[in-house]
N, C-alpha and C positions, 0 to 999 in steps of 0.2 A: 371446604371451598377450594376451587382450583384457580390458580393464577396463571395467566399467560403474559409473560414479560418478554420484551425484546432481549436478544442475546448480544452481549458486548463483543466487539471485534476491534482489531487494530489493522491499519494499513500504514506502510512505511514507504514514503517516496525517498529513495536512496540515491543521492548524488555521488558520483565517483570523483572524489576530491583530487585524485592524482592524474586526471585526464583533462585536456582542454575543454572549455565550455561546461564542465561539470555535468556530463550526460547522466541519465537515470537508468536504473535497472528495472526491467519488467520481466515477469515470468510467464511462460506459456503453461497453462494449467493442464495437469494430467487427468483431472477428474471434472465431471460436469459442474458448472457450465464451462465449456471449452473456450479457449481464446486467451488473449493476453490480459494480465492483471498486475496490479501493484502488489508487491510482496506483502503478506499479512495473513491474518487468520483469527480464530476464536481465542479469547482469553481463557486461561485455565482458572479453576476455582482457587481463590486465595492469592491470585497474582495481580500485581499492579499493571496498569496499561503500559507503563514504561518498560517494565520487565518483560511483559508479553511481546512488545514490539522488538526488543533486543533478541529474545528467543526465536520469534518467528523469522526474523531476518537471518539468523544463524542457520535455522533449519532449512529455509527455502533457497538461500543463495550462498551459504557457507562463509559469510563474512561477519566480522565483528563491526558493529556500527557505532557511531557517536550520534546520539539524538541531539538535534539542534533546537527544535521547538515543536510544540503541539500546534498543528496547522489549523484544524477545524474539526467539527463533529458532524457527521452525515447520518441522518436518522430517518429518511423517507422509508415508510413501511414497505415500499415496493422496490427498494434498492437491491434486494436479493430475493429471487423468486422462491428460494427454498424455505425461507422463514424471515421474520422481521428481525433485522440486525441493526445495531447502532455501531458505527465505525468511528473510532478516534484516530484521526490521521496525523501522523508525525512526519516532519522533515528530518532527514538524517544524512550523514555522510559516511563514506567508507573509502578505503584504499585496498588495492589488491585485485586478484582475479576471482570473480564470482564462479560458483559451481552450482548447477541445478541440484536440488535435493528435496526431500519430503514430498509434497504434492506438486512439485514443479517438474514438468516434462522437459522443459528447456528454459533458457533465459536469453535475453539479448539486452544490449546497451543501446539506448536511443537518445538522440539529440532532441531537444524540445520541439524543434521545427519538423521533425520526422517521426512522430509518434504513430503507432499502428492504429487502424480504425476498428479492428475486431476486438474491442475491449469488453471484459466481463463486468457484471454488476453495474454500478454507476461510476465506474472508473473513468469514463470519458468526461463526465462532469468534474470529478475530482482533479483530473489532469488539466482540464481547461482552467479551473480555478487556480491551480498551482502555476501554470504558465503565465496567467495574468498577474499573479502575485510576484513572480520573478521579474516580469517586465515592468510593472508599474508600482509594486509595493502594496497594491490594493488587495485586501482580504475578501473572502466571500461574504456576501450580505445575507442576513437572515430573511 
C-alpha cells in the first residue's frame, strides 16, 4: 500500500529586536517559486519543529534566533503548488545583521506597514494574520 502524506515544514516570522518597531526579515527566493517569503523550509527526518525552525533561520539568514511562540499551523493543500505541505509557523526574535544564504537570493527588512506584495505560497495570509495578531492580539481562526 502506498501512502501520500503531507510534508511538514516550518516558517519563522523573525522580528529584529534591536531595531525600532521590531521589523521582520523576509527572503527573496533563489528557486521557484520566485518572490518574497518568510524564512523557513522542510523539516529533516528525526528533527523537531523547533530545531528545524532554528536551523532554517540560521541557513537562510545567518542569525541565531530565539523562538518566542508557536503562532499557528497552516495546512491548506493548495498552499504550495509543488506538493501538499503543512507549515508550523513560529514567531521569533533575533539581533544582528542578517545575511542571505542557502536558498535565499537576497533578504530585506520590512516594517509591518510596508510588506511586499509579491509573496510566495500562502505567506500573504500568514503575514496578514501576524499583523492582525500584533495589532489586536487576535489569533487566526479555524
